[in-house]
Each structure stands twice: as C-alpha cells, then as structure tokens.
BASEMI-535920 format. One line per 5 residues: number of its first residue (from 0); their letters; for each residue x negated, y, z of C-alpha. Coordinates in steps of 0.02 Angstrom, whole numbers. Layout:
BEGIN
NUM> a> X Y Z; ...
END
This chain:
BEGIN
0> mssqg> 1740 -559 594; 1557 -625 517; 1395 -587 628; 1294 -453 574; 1107 -454 485
5> ilvta> 964 -470 602; 890 -290 611; 681 -295 625; 596 -122 658; 434 -103 568
10> skvat> 386 -44 773; 401 -247 799; 296 -290 653; 159 -180 699; 113 -215 880
15> pfkse> -14 -370 846; -81 -271 716; -123 -132 823; -184 -250 952; -302 -289 815
20> llntl> -352 -110 798; -365 -73 981; -491 -216 1005; -586 -171 852; -597 17 921
25> stprf> -660 -44 1075; -830 -124 1011; -999 -56 1047; -963 31 853; -863 147 885
30> asrpp> -877 166 1088; -1016 297 1053; -924 368 901; -732 335 844; -692 339 677
35> hlvgi> -645 510 590; -510 544 486; -481 669 392; -297 727 300; -291 855 183
40> latkk> -89 937 138; -100 1061 -1; 85 1079 3; 227 1161 105; 340 1010 77
45> edart> 442 967 247; 417 769 219; 233 798 214; 204 899 342; 307 787 457
50> yaeft> 197 658 383; 31 739 451; 111 765 607; 160 573 625; 2 534 561
55> kkace> -104 638 682; -3 550 826; -26 367 778; -207 396 786; -201 487 926
60> qlgin> -138 348 1019; -278 242 955; -416 328 999; -455 384 817; -520 545 778
65> yelrl> -375 638 658; -427 820 561; -308 898 468; -364 1024 340; -262 1131 266
70> vgear> -279 1205 70; -184 1307 -37; 16 1358 9; 7 1230 161; -118 1381 259
75> egmdg> 24 1462 308; 129 1417 467; 36 1252 523; -109 1213 662; -254 1124 584
80> egvgi> -412 1186 509; -384 1310 357; -501 1274 210; -498 1427 86; -514 1314 -67
85> eveea> -421 1189 -170; -367 1022 -149; -500 950 -269; -623 1041 -177; -585 987 -41
90> ilean> -570 817 -78; -756 831 -146; -828 926 27; -730 783 123; -815 639 2
95> edpdv> -987 715 30; -968 734 225; -1063 601 325; -949 652 472; -793 592 385
100> dglmv> -774 402 376; -592 414 300; -501 527 215; -314 542 127; -193 678 43
105> yypiy> -28 696 70; 46 684 -131; 138 748 -201; 53 887 -245; 61 931 -412
110> ggrqd> 141 773 -478; 134 639 -625; -57 612 -689; -137 786 -602; -105 682 -432
115> qylqs> -146 527 -509; -333 620 -562; -359 691 -390; -331 505 -335; -492 465 -413
120> vlspq> -576 601 -362; -572 555 -193; -712 418 -160; -668 252 -154; -775 241 -14
125> kdveg> -673 341 96; -490 292 8; -377 235 158; -245 247 62; -312 144 -64
130> lnhqf> -243 239 -221; -425 260 -325; -418 204 -487; -536 57 -442; -428 -18 -287
135> lfnly> -282 -10 -412; -369 -94 -564; -443 -211 -440; -243 -241 -378; -166 -274 -545
140> hntrf> -297 -356 -601; -298 -500 -438; -476 -456 -389; -455 -483 -197; -627 -497 -159
145> inpst> -769 -347 -211; -966 -310 -168; -939 -171 -59; -1091 -85 -137; -984 -58 -294
150> lrpip> -873 77 -213; -916 218 -270; -857 347 -401; -911 251 -528; -886 232 -741
155> ashia> -735 114 -775; -860 40 -866; -970 -14 -713; -832 -114 -645; -860 -275 -669
160> ealps> -979 -263 -551; -842 -285 -449; -775 -443 -490; -787 -591 -435; -906 -739 -546
165> kgkpa> -819 -836 -671; -732 -975 -632; -710 -932 -455; -547 -864 -433; -503 -830 -228
170> nddia> -393 -981 -170; -414 -941 5; -398 -766 140; -594 -762 177; -708 -674 78
175> pegtv> -814 -751 -23; -1021 -729 44; -1065 -563 0; -891 -486 -40; -756 -394 64
180> ksilp> -590 -388 19; -532 -235 -88; -407 -92 -1; -236 -99 -50; -121 40 -68
185> ctpla> -43 45 137; 126 76 84; 157 -81 -19; 45 -171 89; 139 -152 261
190> ivkvl> 296 -200 141; 211 -365 117; 159 -386 290; 337 -369 347; 390 -494 189
195> ehigv> 279 -589 290; 334 -564 458; 502 -620 429; 476 -780 325; 479 -733 144
200> ynkll> 306 -793 120; 275 -986 129; 116 -1003 244; 123 -1202 177; 84 -1136 11
205> aygdr> -80 -1101 -76; -162 -923 -41; -92 -822 -184; 36 -908 -208; 152 -920 -52
210> argkv> 303 -795 -122; 320 -916 -248; 508 -973 -291; 557 -797 -227; 674 -659 -324
215> itvin> 643 -495 -273; 702 -316 -313; 617 -178 -307; 710 -18 -348; 586 121 -402
220> rsevv> 428 95 -506; 315 258 -444; 143 222 -457; 98 254 -264; 244 125 -212
225> grpla> 335 45 -341; 225 -15 -463; 75 -101 -363; 205 -178 -243; 289 -265 -397
230> allan> 116 -313 -448; 52 -367 -267; 228 -489 -258; 206 -560 -411; 22 -600 -399
235> dgarv> 89 -694 -231; 190 -804 -361; 358 -698 -335; 475 -669 -476; 510 -447 -469
240> isvdl> 630 -376 -552; 552 -199 -552; 711 -69 -592; 685 121 -637; 782 253 -699
245> dsive> 763 208 -883; 695 34 -886; 725 -161 -788; 566 -243 -836; 516 -411 -718
250> fskrp> 339 -418 -646; 267 -608 -638; 129 -726 -619; 15 -776 -771; 30 -966 -782
255> stedd> -152 -1045 -756; -237 -1088 -912; -404 -1152 -924; -434 -979 -1022; -400 -899 -876
260> krslg> -606 -962 -808; -657 -785 -836; -717 -620 -735; -538 -564 -717; -421 -614 -599
265> qhhit> -240 -722 -652; -154 -570 -634; 33 -540 -685; 100 -501 -847; 266 -381 -865
270> tplpd> 413 -432 -966; 560 -306 -1025; 735 -351 -980; 838 -254 -1105; 1035 -341 -1057
275> mtlak> 966 -334 -839; 1072 -216 -751; 1045 -179 -561; 1197 -263 -522; 1146 -426 -592
280> alnis> 974 -405 -511; 1042 -385 -333; 1152 -525 -376; 1007 -653 -373; 891 -563 -275
285> dvvis> 825 -661 -109; 735 -496 -67; 794 -291 -130; 678 -170 -80; 735 35 -119
290> avpvd> 599 154 -114; 719 300 -224; 709 472 -133; 858 534 -136; 1005 547 -22
295> sfkvp> 1136 506 -141; 1057 340 -214; 1158 193 -115; 1113 9 -170; 1296 -56 -181
300> tkelk> 1317 -202 -33; 1459 -290 -128; 1325 -343 -271; 1192 -412 -142; 1175 -600 -149
305> dgcic> 1249 -661 18; 1102 -682 150; 972 -579 68; 853 -469 142; 857 -290 142
310> vnvag> 703 -167 148; 734 31 154; 560 111 112; 627 294 66; 640 427 188
315> eknfe> 811 412 139; 946 289 175; 946 200 25; 1074 47 93; 1261 77 132
320> advre> 1305 92 321; 1364 -110 294; 1227 -170 235; 1211 -289 387; 1387 -390 339
325> rasiy> 1294 -433 175; 1110 -454 229; 1034 -589 346; 903 -478 389; 878 -269 359
330> vpsvg> 737 -180 388; 772 13 389; 612 85 360; 419 36 362; 325 197 438
335> vmtit> 243 127 572; 173 -18 477; 110 101 332; 18 211 453; -25 50 551
340> mlqrn> -90 -23 383; -165 169 336; -260 141 503; -347 -44 470; -394 20 293
345> llrlc> -485 155 397; -590 23 503; -609 -69 359; -675 48 270; -807 107 415
350> eyqdm> -871 -85 404; -881 -69 222; -998 94 234; -1106 2 370; -1137 -123 263
355> ikeqs> -1187 -33 99; -1306 75 215; -1388 -94 252; -1410 -149 69; -1485 13 39
360> k> -1638 -23 153
END
C-alpha cells in the first residue's frame, strides 16, 4: 500500500505569524490602547455568523478589541451592537470613527456588483480585508509598495500617486524609503503564505519570481478569492490555470521588456484556454487550489498529477476522501491563516495611520 501524503494544517503555518503579532501588540504603541477592529454583519447566513464568531475568538486570544456591529436582518438573534442603519451607512460611520482602527464586512450580502461597491465604500485606511479598489488596483498591476498618504477614498484619476517611480520596480521584499507594503486580500495572501511554508515558492529565486516553473490550477474565479489569488501567483512567476463555471483562463507573468520601464508594475496577462478542460489542467498541475462553495463539487483524485499539492479553501470539502493517495501534501483548510493575515493587515494599517498623521503635521 502506498504511503499517504502529508497533512499540513493552517494552524501550524500560522504559529510564527501569531508570535510576530503578539510581539507587535506588546510594544508601547499598543500597551495603553489595543487596536480596535469592527466587523459589520448584515446577513442571517450561518457561515457569515460563524466567521464573525471565529474572528471575535481569534482577536480575543491576541488581545485585539473586536466589536461586532449588526445591521439590517442580522440584528435579530445574535449578540452585538445593533445599529439601526443600513450597511453602507454603517461602513461610512465606521470610516469616520477615530476609535476604529480596522473594518471588515461579512460578505456576501447582496452579491455581485453591489457587494463590490460596498468594498470600495470602505476606507482603505481601515480595510483589513484588502478588498478596496485601491488595493485591488495595486494587486492587479503588481504594485507592491505605496505611499501611505494615498490611502484615502480618492478618484481613480489620482491613483498614479500610489505607484512606484518610473524604472524602479520592486526587486526585493523591503519597502523603498517613504513607502509601505500595499495591503493584500487576506484569503489569497493566506494561501500564498501556506504555499511558501510548504516550499512551493523557491527562496533562491529573485523576489517576484519565486513561483517560477510551477503550474497551479485555481478552481473558482470569484472577485474575493479566485481572481486575486490567480493574479498574485502569476505575478510571482507561476503559470496559473483559472477554472470557473463557464471558462478556463491562463494567468501568467508578462515578459519583461524595455517598455515595462514605466509607472505601472509588470503585471500579469490573461489568455483564454478554449481547449483546456479541468481534467487536463489537473493532469499537469503541481498545485491544485479549490474554493468552490458547494458540497457537491469534488476534485477527482484520479485526474491529479502524482505528487501534487492540494489546498482546500472552501468551507466545504472540495477534494475526495482519498486525495492523499495521490497528493504529496494536502492542506484541508486555510481559515486560521486567513484570520491571522487579517490581523496582520490590521496592525499594518495602524502603522500606516500613524505615518499619515505624522506626515500631516
């Protein structure tokens, strides 16, 4: 009987990051006033409520003040501060509240464009989920460092202020003077950190190219997880096959040319793959990441490349029970890492807010 693949838990991956968070929270900056994170819940959906409870528990463990604000239909039947306003008003109110350091909204609420609109209503100075249009613009254009003073609700015509200087693309993990790291969506970031932990990223390669040579299939192209994750991985050099209900698309890194010496980063390109199927993608993939939010969907084990790495992102089990017979490493969930990255984003935003206040003096 062949040996089973290794089971890697998100809790194990999160341990060193939690230690870093605790060290930061013990500094004088947070000694008298711990960071204050507000979650806005506007739905009765059970998974959203469970996520809210999970967030609260994780924050309490680290000493972060967490407050749940209930709006709309969510005000019935759950502890929290009942806010007699609608979700957009609640977001705007929290944006202006100086006692709120970080803000998150439990999606989906309306779904589609309306939820995307709400993500952009949320101030980027407080967006711990990294879903504001400014952060997504930076992600998709491979802009890794920004001036913190640009983190404000601004017209898209002003977005160039956040971009790196011409001809000076980021080539290491250290922010150039006067800049900070752009905030990344917490779930895609959590997945990248898991892949770094298990060795998918090659640290011997240059920063921004450490996933080079890897073929990664991402199943689900949602605007919250699948699409930004595919872009992140492609920007780091991977060939990403993005599988959704109605199409399969390849995300890949744009070849470097002299024309790339401009203010925009060397971002990914997308190419339709009309002849590709899920089975073909699984056959050639070094890593398979699935985030399909339904119980009925299962990645067929028999189609997996022998020795591949499988990561389950959905709350449901997207892989068949025998996945470890084929996969060399299996990660059954990433929820703990998602919350840890959310908390990491919160502390970074607190730092950025301090820098903005200092710059405005």
